[in-house]
N, C-alpha and C positions, 0 to 999 in steps of 0.2 A: 565557494566551497571553502568553510572556515576547518582547520586541521588542529585548533586546540581545545579539542574536548576533550573530557576523561574517560577516552572510550580505546579499544585496542590501537587502531590505528588514527586515532584521532579526530576522527568525522564523527559527525552526529549519527544517530541511528534512530530510523524512521519505520514506520509503518506501511505496506504495501497490500493491497489488495487488486483482485482482478476485476476488471468492469463487469463481465459477466456475473461475478459472485456479488457484486454491488447492485446490479442490477436485481437480479433474483431476491435479493434481502429488499428492497423498493417494492417489488408486485407484491412479496408476501404480506409487506406491511399495507399497500393499497387494498388485498382481499379482505383484510380484516373490518368483520361488520362494525359499524358505527359505535352501539352500544358496547362494545368491547376493545375500542381503540387503548392504545399504551398512554400511560399518563402523562408521560413527558419524553422528550426524544431518547434515543439508545445510540450508541455508538455501532459501528459497523466496521470492523476491522478483522484479519486472520491471523493476528500478530505475529506476521511474518517480517521479523525485525531484520534492517539490515543495514551496515554500514554507508554511510555517503559512498565511498570507493569502491564499495563491492556492486553498488547501483552500478558504475562505468563499469566494472570488471563484466558484469552480466551482460551488456548493451555490446562492449567490445567484442565478446565471446559469440551473442548471439550472431550480431552483423559481421564480424570479421573488419571492422573500420574501427580506426583509434576514434576515441572521445576526447576531443579537446577542453580542456576546463583551466580555469584560473581559481588558485587558492587566495584567501584572503579572509576578514575579521568575520568572526559570527556576529548575528545581529544581536542586539543588545535581549537580555530576557530569553534567547533562545536556550531550550534545554539539553541536554546531552543524548536524552534519550526519550522518544515521543512516541506511546503505543498504544493503541485503541483494544479495548477490551469489549468483546461483542457478547459475552457471558448472557446479559437481559434478553439481547435479540434473540440467541441461541435457545435460550429456554422458554422464552414466550412464544416463540414462530417456530423453532424446529430449524432454524435456519444453519447451516454448517458451507462454509465454503470447500470450494473443490479444488480452484486452480491456485494452489498456495505455494507453490514454488518462484522464486523472482525470476529465473531463467524462461520459464513458462510462459509467465507474464509479460516478460520482455520480447518473447518469440512471438507470441499471438500479436502483440501490437506491431513488430516489424513487419508479421506477414501481411496484416490488414494495410499498414501504411504502403507495401509494394503493391497490394492489389488495387490500389484506391489513388494510384500517383501515375 
């Protein structure tokens, strides 16, 4: 994890989406009749921006465990902020993300992991 970005805590900002929201978007896309297919790919995100350290804190809060991590240098060409816009997906298919809080995403992933291990 790099800490030299021009962001509040120096870590990169990324977009996150709940796997159920992503699956629903795929299902809606698959249901489009062949003659009405979208002319090109669309982004699927819910503009849930999170700093890298924010993700780590969310995982620690939900799991009650410390997350070990190492800081390093950023990858060449890696932008400080990378967030998807699903405006086209929302307007064309009526899709809306439902689980858009980072802690909710982490909690559902954590609960699933504990059930299946």
